[in-house]
Backbone as a chain_set.jsonl record, in Angstrom:
{"seq": "MFGERLPLMRGLVERVDKEFSDVLNNDVLNQIYGREEKLDIKTRELCTVTMLSVLNRLDDLKSHLGAALNLGWSLDEIKDCLLLCCIPGGWPAAIDW", "coords": {"N": [[-29.675, -47.998, 95.272], [-31.533, -48.326, 97.405], [-29.798, -47.824, 99.388], [-28.439, -47.943, 102.625], [-30.509, -49.448, 103.649], [-30.979, -51.695, 102.118], [-29.499, -54.189, 102.736], [-30.8, -54.841, 105.154], [-33.471, -55.146, 104.311], [-33.181, -57.305, 102.523], [-32.26, -59.245, 104.306], [-34.477, -59.609, 105.994], [-36.388, -60.775, 104.282], [-34.984, -63.029, 103.477], [-34.783, -64.493, 105.853], [-37.365, -65.408, 106.154], [-37.905, -66.863, 103.795], [-35.6, -68.368, 101.943], [-35.352, -69.199, 99.241], [-37.341, -67.648, 97.986], [-36.272, -65.145, 98.506], [-33.963, -65.233, 96.935], [-35.121, -65.345, 94.359], [-36.5, -62.903, 94.377], [-34.36, -61.059, 94.629], [-32.65, -61.736, 92.436], [-34.307, -62.03, 90.137], [-36.518, -60.13, 90.224], [-35.424, -57.622, 91.263], [-32.939, -57.367, 89.848], [-33.475, -58.114, 87.125], [-35.819, -56.77, 86.429], [-36.023, -54.186, 87.761], [-33.387, -53.58, 87.312], [-32.934, -53.473, 84.578], [-32.306, -51.248, 81.938], [-32.89, -50.609, 79.36], [-35.143, -49.426, 78.268], [-36.4, -47.774, 80.183], [-34.815, -45.708, 82.522], [-33.338, -46.327, 85.788], [-33.979, -44.328, 87.591], [-36.391, -43.232, 86.609], [-37.981, -45.527, 86.723], [-38.149, -45.84, 89.475], [-39.608, -43.575, 90.233], [-42.047, -44.198, 89.04], [-42.705, -46.405, 90.607], [-42.988, -45.238, 93.165], [-45.213, -43.665, 92.669], [-47.199, -45.606, 92.056], [-47.293, -47.027, 94.491], [-48.242, -45.044, 96.15], [-50.81, -44.537, 95.088], [-51.932, -47.004, 95.582], [-51.976, -46.956, 98.283], [-49.953, -48.036, 99.905], [-48.298, -47.608, 102.394], [-46.107, -48.439, 104.071], [-44.305, -49.658, 102.271], [-43.979, -47.502, 100.605], [-42.417, -45.656, 102.035], [-39.765, -46.684, 101.94], [-39.341, -46.643, 99.18], [-39.678, -43.942, 98.569], [-37.418, -42.887, 99.796], [-35.501, -44.157, 98.203], [-36.081, -42.982, 95.706], [-35.413, -40.319, 96.232], [-32.69, -40.685, 96.761], [-31.865, -41.377, 94.225], [-32.008, -39.026, 92.9], [-34.371, -37.576, 92.444], [-36.293, -34.704, 93.227], [-38.181, -33.462, 96.06], [-40.186, -31.734, 95.164], [-40.489, -32.553, 92.482], [-41.412, -35.166, 92.855], [-43.798, -34.661, 94.243], [-45.193, -33.294, 92.23], [-45.52, -35.291, 90.312], [-47.112, -37.085, 91.78], [-49.382, -35.502, 92.134], [-50.244, -35.276, 89.486], [-50.951, -37.93, 89.041], [-53.093, -38.255, 90.681], [-55.536, -37.881, 89.463], [-56.14, -40.084, 87.536], [-55.612, -42.116, 89.355], [-57.147, -41.76, 91.568], [-58.318, -39.488, 93.869], [-58.682, -39.802, 96.792], [-57.018, -42.032, 97.545], [-54.492, -41.186, 96.713], [-53.966, -38.855, 98.186], [-54.137, -39.625, 100.771], [-51.896, -40.493, 102.184]], "CA": [[-30.981, -47.376, 95.208], [-32.088, -48.289, 98.748], [-28.731, -47.45, 100.308], [-28.162, -48.783, 103.793], [-31.681, -50.279, 103.992], [-31.041, -52.892, 101.284], [-29.155, -55.42, 103.457], [-31.86, -55.125, 106.125], [-34.616, -55.649, 103.563], [-32.833, -58.65, 102.033], [-32.175, -60.128, 105.457], [-35.826, -59.925, 106.464], [-37.019, -61.711, 103.346], [-34.206, -64.265, 103.493], [-35.126, -65.255, 107.058], [-38.671, -66.033, 105.951], [-37.835, -67.856, 102.714], [-34.346, -68.165, 101.205], [-35.595, -69.337, 97.806], [-38.077, -66.461, 97.555], [-35.317, -64.048, 98.553], [-33.116, -65.339, 95.735], [-35.94, -64.949, 93.198], [-36.742, -61.473, 94.499], [-33.132, -60.313, 94.342], [-32.101, -62.017, 91.109], [-35.258, -61.826, 89.054], [-37.268, -58.873, 90.304], [-34.572, -56.438, 91.38], [-31.928, -57.262, 88.803], [-33.975, -58.221, 85.762], [-36.878, -55.797, 86.142], [-35.544, -52.864, 88.141], [-32.036, -53.373, 86.821], [-32.829, -53.255, 83.126], [-32.455, -49.829, 81.626], [-32.958, -50.434, 77.907], [-36.271, -48.565, 77.895], [-36.565, -46.771, 81.242], [-33.708, -45.702, 83.473], [-33.719, -46.704, 87.15], [-34.581, -43.161, 88.24], [-37.785, -43.172, 86.154], [-38.656, -46.704, 87.271], [-38.43, -45.604, 90.893], [-40.709, -42.614, 90.312], [-43.26, -44.968, 88.737], [-42.99, -47.235, 91.775], [-43.498, -44.341, 94.207], [-46.559, -43.265, 92.276], [-48.104, -46.75, 92.22], [-47.455, -47.323, 95.915], [-49.091, -43.996, 96.702], [-52.177, -44.771, 94.644], [-52.395, -48.228, 96.245], [-51.959, -46.683, 99.723], [-48.99, -48.969, 100.513], [-47.461, -46.645, 103.106], [-44.849, -49.011, 104.542], [-43.433, -49.8, 101.103], [-43.747, -46.175, 100.058], [-41.313, -45.016, 102.759], [-38.497, -47.153, 101.369], [-39.201, -46.204, 97.79], [-39.461, -42.487, 98.56], [-35.994, -42.723, 100.082], [-34.755, -44.565, 97.011], [-36.283, -41.961, 94.68], [-34.588, -39.168, 96.619], [-31.289, -41.091, 96.558], [-31.594, -41.425, 92.791], [-31.938, -37.67, 92.359], [-35.642, -36.855, 92.332], [-36.535, -33.743, 94.298], [-39.527, -33.565, 96.629], [-41.115, -31.019, 94.285], [-40.764, -33.395, 91.317], [-42.242, -36.283, 93.312], [-45.134, -34.118, 94.512], [-45.836, -32.98, 90.965], [-45.918, -36.562, 89.718], [-48.247, -37.597, 92.557], [-50.544, -34.675, 91.807], [-50.684, -35.684, 88.159], [-51.529, -39.274, 89.127], [-54.312, -38.238, 91.494], [-56.735, -37.924, 88.624], [-56.495, -41.462, 87.171], [-55.439, -43.024, 90.487], [-58.163, -41.511, 92.595], [-57.89, -38.492, 94.854], [-58.539, -40.253, 98.19], [-55.849, -42.898, 97.761], [-53.253, -40.458, 96.466], [-53.694, -37.841, 99.194], [-54.302, -40.22, 102.092], [-50.636, -40.739, 102.887]], "C": [[-31.567, -47.256, 96.613], [-31.042, -47.96, 99.801], [-28.557, -48.454, 101.431], [-29.321, -49.691, 104.178], [-31.707, -51.599, 103.235], [-30.626, -54.159, 102.032], [-30.22, -55.81, 104.49], [-33.071, -55.738, 105.432], [-34.358, -57.072, 103.072], [-32.816, -59.651, 103.175], [-33.533, -60.544, 105.974], [-36.5, -60.956, 105.58], [-36.305, -63.053, 103.401], [-34.533, -65.134, 104.711], [-36.454, -65.986, 106.919], [-38.575, -67.149, 104.921], [-36.624, -67.556, 101.834], [-34.577, -68.221, 99.697], [-36.335, -68.114, 97.259], [-37.152, -65.247, 97.532], [-34.41, -64.048, 97.324], [-33.868, -64.902, 94.482], [-36.162, -63.439, 93.212], [-35.506, -60.676, 94.096], [-32.647, -60.505, 92.919], [-33.052, -61.666, 89.981], [-35.921, -60.458, 89.095], [-36.333, -57.668, 90.31], [-33.597, -56.298, 90.214], [-32.516, -57.236, 87.396], [-35.078, -57.227, 85.43], [-36.417, -54.393, 86.5], [-34.197, -52.559, 87.513], [-31.923, -53.11, 85.335], [-33.099, -51.789, 82.818], [-32.525, -49.576, 80.124], [-34.048, -49.447, 77.493], [-36.506, -47.454, 78.901], [-35.37, -46.85, 82.18], [-34.241, -45.964, 84.886], [-34.397, -45.546, 87.886], [-36.068, -43.054, 87.888], [-38.585, -44.341, 86.696], [-39.046, -46.467, 88.731], [-39.559, -44.596, 91.072], [-42.037, -43.294, 90.005], [-43.675, -45.81, 89.941], [-43.572, -46.404, 92.906], [-44.94, -43.964, 93.904], [-47.555, -44.407, 92.49], [-48.346, -47.067, 93.698], [-48.338, -46.282, 96.592], [-50.556, -44.239, 96.348], [-52.774, -45.999, 95.331], [-52.435, -48.109, 97.766], [-51.082, -47.696, 100.484], [-47.927, -48.159, 101.25], [-46.129, -47.211, 103.581], [-43.846, -49.154, 103.399], [-43.057, -48.435, 100.536], [-42.568, -45.476, 100.735], [-39.97, -45.413, 102.174], [-38.286, -46.613, 99.963], [-39.079, -44.692, 97.664], [-37.991, -42.187, 98.832], [-35.141, -43.075, 98.879], [-34.878, -43.51, 95.908], [-35.444, -40.713, 94.977], [-33.104, -39.475, 96.412], [-30.903, -41.104, 95.085], [-31.644, -40.045, 92.133], [-33.25, -36.945, 92.147], [-35.759, -35.871, 93.488], [-37.936, -33.964, 94.854], [-40.548, -32.87, 95.745], [-41.47, -31.851, 93.051], [-41.668, -34.569, 91.698], [-43.661, -35.81, 93.581], [-45.881, -33.839, 93.219], [-46.322, -34.249, 90.267], [-47.124, -37.142, 90.45], [-49.512, -36.807, 92.268], [-51.113, -35.066, 90.451], [-51.425, -37.022, 88.218], [-52.783, -39.336, 89.985], [-55.566, -38.416, 90.645], [-57.055, -39.362, 88.214], [-56.421, -42.432, 88.352], [-56.462, -42.849, 91.579], [-57.635, -40.574, 93.672], [-57.719, -39.061, 96.258], [-57.3, -41.088, 98.431], [-54.558, -42.109, 97.64], [-52.951, -39.43, 97.546], [-53.784, -38.363, 100.62], [-52.992, -40.362, 102.86], [-50.073, -39.458, 103.397]], "O": [[-32.052, -46.186, 96.981], [-31.367, -47.832, 100.982], [-28.531, -49.664, 101.205], [-29.132, -50.62, 104.963], [-32.385, -52.535, 103.659], [-31.359, -55.146, 101.968], [-30.5, -56.995, 104.671], [-33.631, -56.727, 105.905], [-35.221, -57.941, 103.194], [-33.301, -60.774, 103.032], [-33.73, -61.699, 106.352], [-37.113, -61.902, 106.075], [-36.95, -64.101, 103.373], [-34.557, -66.361, 104.615], [-36.645, -67.056, 107.496], [-39.093, -68.246, 105.134], [-36.633, -66.593, 101.068], [-34.057, -67.385, 98.957], [-35.992, -67.605, 96.192], [-37.243, -64.414, 96.63], [-34.127, -62.997, 96.747], [-33.327, -64.18, 93.644], [-36.027, -62.777, 92.183], [-35.597, -59.73, 93.314], [-32.269, -59.537, 92.259], [-32.647, -61.071, 88.983], [-35.889, -59.716, 88.114], [-36.442, -56.791, 89.453], [-33.453, -55.21, 89.657], [-32.102, -56.426, 86.566], [-35.258, -56.876, 84.264], [-36.415, -53.504, 85.648], [-33.897, -51.403, 87.215], [-30.914, -52.575, 84.878], [-34.01, -51.179, 83.376], [-32.254, -48.467, 79.664], [-33.907, -48.727, 76.504], [-36.78, -46.317, 78.519], [-34.962, -47.939, 82.584], [-35.438, -45.839, 85.143], [-35.285, -45.765, 88.71], [-36.903, -42.816, 88.761], [-39.74, -44.174, 87.087], [-40.133, -46.847, 89.164], [-40.384, -44.749, 91.973], [-43.047, -42.996, 90.643], [-44.861, -45.913, 90.254], [-44.544, -46.814, 93.54], [-45.785, -43.949, 94.799], [-48.634, -44.194, 93.044], [-49.476, -47.342, 94.101], [-49.096, -46.607, 97.506], [-51.432, -44.156, 97.208], [-53.968, -46.036, 95.626], [-52.867, -49.03, 98.458], [-51.441, -48.146, 101.572], [-46.793, -48.04, 100.784], [-45.112, -46.522, 103.5], [-42.674, -48.809, 103.549], [-41.944, -48.243, 100.046], [-41.803, -44.777, 100.071], [-39.121, -44.553, 101.939], [-37.19, -46.183, 99.605], [-38.434, -44.206, 96.735], [-37.392, -41.335, 98.176], [-34.175, -42.379, 98.568], [-33.891, -43.181, 95.25], [-34.843, -40.13, 94.075], [-32.35, -38.622, 95.943], [-29.745, -40.869, 94.741], [-31.354, -39.912, 90.944], [-33.245, -35.795, 91.706], [-35.362, -36.183, 94.611], [-38.779, -34.579, 94.201], [-41.665, -33.363, 95.589], [-42.623, -31.856, 92.62], [-42.581, -34.924, 90.952], [-44.622, -36.475, 93.195], [-47.076, -34.118, 93.12], [-47.413, -34.27, 89.697], [-48.056, -37.636, 89.815], [-50.596, -37.382, 92.17], [-52.329, -35.176, 90.291], [-52.418, -37.215, 87.516], [-53.465, -40.361, 90.014], [-56.538, -39.035, 91.078], [-58.151, -39.836, 88.514], [-57.098, -43.46, 88.347], [-56.615, -43.723, 92.432], [-56.617, -40.852, 94.305], [-56.681, -38.819, 96.874], [-56.596, -40.877, 99.418], [-53.619, -42.347, 98.399], [-51.78, -39.152, 97.805], [-53.534, -37.623, 101.571], [-53.003, -40.349, 104.091], [-49.011, -39.455, 104.02]]}, "num_chains": 1, "name": "protein.A"}
């Protein structure tokens, strides 16, 4: 999903706290992002991009936009989703990035 950035991301977290890195990788990434019984990983990533945009989390958004593109979303599809989310998420936060 994150391609070549994943080892870098894991390494950064691991240097700060090994135990937290293990929880993040095993529990969050594998058990939440990895489960596809209800939503596939592609849809999960689009939801993540949308939330990060609304929350104005620009640094995190860059990685997740790359992941969404790697998973097959087009820029037009991502833009359309962000436009849709501007209404409940708030125009300023969604268009600020």
